[in-house]
C-alpha positions as CSV (number, residue, x, y, z in Angstrom):
1,M,-3.3,9.0,10.7
2,A,-5.5,10.5,8.1
3,A,-5.2,14.0,9.5
4,I,-1.4,13.7,10.0
5,S,-0.8,12.4,6.5
6,A,-3.0,15.1,4.9
7,A,-1.1,17.8,6.9
8,L,2.3,16.3,5.9
9,Y,1.1,16.2,2.2
10,A,0.2,19.9,2.3
11,R,3.8,20.6,3.4
12,T,5.3,18.6,0.4
13,G,4.1,21.3,-2.1
14,A,2.5,18.7,-4.3
15,G,-0.7,19.6,-6.0
16,W,-4.1,18.7,-4.6
17,W,-5.1,17.5,-8.1
18,L,-2.6,14.6,-7.6
19,F,-4.1,13.9,-4.2
20,A,-7.6,13.7,-5.7
21,A,-6.5,11.7,-8.7
22,M,-4.6,9.1,-6.7
23,W,-6.7,8.8,-3.6
24,L,-8.9,5.9,-4.8
25,L,-6.2,3.9,-6.5
26,P,-5.7,1.5,-3.5
27,D,-9.3,0.4,-3.9
28,L,-8.4,-1.2,-7.2
29,S,-7.1,-4.0,-5.0
30,M,-10.8,-5.0,-4.6
31,L,-10.5,-6.5,-8.1
32,G,-8.8,-9.4,-6.4
33,Y,-12.3,-10.5,-5.3
34,L,-12.9,-11.5,-8.9
35,A,-10.6,-14.4,-8.2
36,G,-12.6,-15.3,-5.1
37,P,-12.8,-14.1,-1.5
38,C,-9.5,-15.6,-0.3
39,W,-7.5,-13.9,-3.1
40,G,-9.5,-10.8,-2.7
41,A,-8.7,-10.6,1.0
42,R,-5.0,-11.1,0.3
43,C,-4.9,-8.4,-2.3
44,Y,-6.9,-5.9,-0.3
45,N,-4.9,-6.6,2.9
46,A,-1.6,-6.2,1.1
47,I,-2.5,-2.8,-0.3
48,H,-4.4,-1.6,2.8
49,S,-1.5,-2.2,5.2
50,Y,0.7,0.7,6.4
51,V,3.9,-1.3,5.6
52,A,4.2,-0.4,1.9
53,P,3.4,3.3,2.3
54,A,5.8,3.6,5.3
55,A,8.6,1.9,3.3
56,L,7.9,4.1,0.3
57,G,7.9,7.3,2.5
58,L,11.0,6.2,4.4
59,S,12.9,5.4,1.2
60,A,12.0,8.9,-0.1
61,L,13.3,10.5,3.0
62,L,16.5,8.4,3.2
63,F,17.5,8.8,-0.4
64,H,16.5,12.5,-0.6
65,T,14.3,12.0,-3.6
66,H,12.6,15.1,-4.8
67,G,10.1,13.3,-6.9
68,M,6.7,11.8,-6.2
69,L,7.6,9.1,-3.7
70,L,6.8,11.0,-0.6
71,P,3.5,12.5,-1.8
72,V,2.4,9.1,-3.1
73,A,3.2,7.5,0.2
74,L,1.3,10.2,2.1
75,I,-1.8,9.8,-0.2
76,W,-1.7,6.1,0.3
77,A,-1.4,6.4,4.1
78,N,-4.2,8.9,4.0
79,H,-6.4,6.5,2.1
80,I,-5.7,3.7,4.6
81,G,-6.4,6.1,7.5
82,E,-9.7,7.2,6.1
83,D,-10.7,3.6,5.5
84,R,-10.0,2.8,9.2
85,L,-11.8,5.9,10.3
86,L,-14.9,4.7,8.3
87,G,-14.7,1.3,9.9
88,H,-13.2,-0.6,6.9
89,G,-10.6,-2.9,8.5
90,L,-8.5,-5.6,7.0
91,K,-10.5,-8.5,5.5
92,Y,-10.8,-12.2,6.3
93,A,-10.9,-14.9,3.6
94,E,-14.6,-15.5,4.2
95,G,-15.6,-12.5,2.1
96,F,-15.4,-8.7,1.7
97,G,-17.8,-8.0,4.5
98,W,-15.7,-10.0,7.0
99,T,-13.5,-7.6,8.9
100,G,-12.4,-7.3,12.5
101,R,-15.6,-5.4,13.1
102,T,-17.9,-8.3,12.1
103,W,-17.0,-9.9,15.4
104,A,-19.6,-7.6,16.9
105,D,-22.3,-9.2,14.9
106,P,-23.4,-12.5,16.6
107,V,-24.1,-14.4,13.4
108,H,-20.7,-13.6,11.9
109,S,-19.0,-14.3,15.3
110,A,-20.6,-17.7,15.6
111,L,-19.6,-18.6,12.1
112,R,-16.0,-17.5,12.7
113,L,-15.9,-19.4,16.0
114,N,-17.1,-22.5,14.3
115,R,-14.3,-22.3,11.8
116,I,-11.7,-21.7,14.6
117,R,-13.1,-24.7,16.5
118,A,-12.7,-26.8,13.3
119,R,-9.0,-25.8,13.2
120,V,-8.2,-26.8,16.7
121,L,-9.6,-30.3,16.5
122,P,-7.0,-33.1,16.7
123,R,-5.4,-33.7,13.3
124,H,-7.2,-37.0,12.7
125,K,-10.6,-35.4,13.3
126,R,-10.0,-32.3,11.1
127,P,-11.6,-31.9,7.7
128,H,-9.2,-31.9,4.8
129,H,-7.8,-28.4,4.4
130,Q,-8.1,-27.0,0.9
131,G,-6.6,-23.6,1.3
132,C,-8.2,-20.9,-0.7
133,A,-10.5,-23.3,-2.5
134,K,-12.3,-23.9,0.8
135,A,-12.4,-20.2,1.7
136,D,-13.7,-19.3,-1.8
137,Q,-16.9,-21.2,-1.1
138,N,-19.9,-19.4,0.4
139,P,-19.2,-19.2,4.2
140,L,-22.9,-19.5,5.0
141,E,-23.1,-22.7,3.0
142,H,-23.0,-25.9,5.0
143,E,-22.6,-24.0,8.3
144,H,-24.6,-24.5,11.4
145,I,-24.9,-21.4,13.4
146,V,-24.1,-22.2,17.0
147,I,-23.9,-19.4,19.5
148,A,-22.2,-20.9,22.6
149,P,-21.5,-19.1,25.8
């Protein structure tokens, strides 16, 4: 996706100065982590999803706009493609380092499996769910690491 979006950007005729200036803008979504890991993951995932750049690019093509919509959509898609290429996937609410790739790490996998097991308990045996307040706590705090077969 990164190569395709860069090639399509080159065909738009927009300047490469714009590409360089706007390429890191999606990473401002990491500022959501200042409100905690749950909100940070929500902000990061909303911006690092292909839905918005695809909608922006499609609207630019459908409405025949000759402005900046298509180049911005392609820069955004290129940023997401490069992030995926470098291994930065969408984030879990447990924290910035928790992505789909942390499943390969046995410690993170065990912690995640313990959380899943807690969710599938019968309702009367579940701990009270506190939404983001619970996820904003340190995921390693009060966790027992159990690596089960």
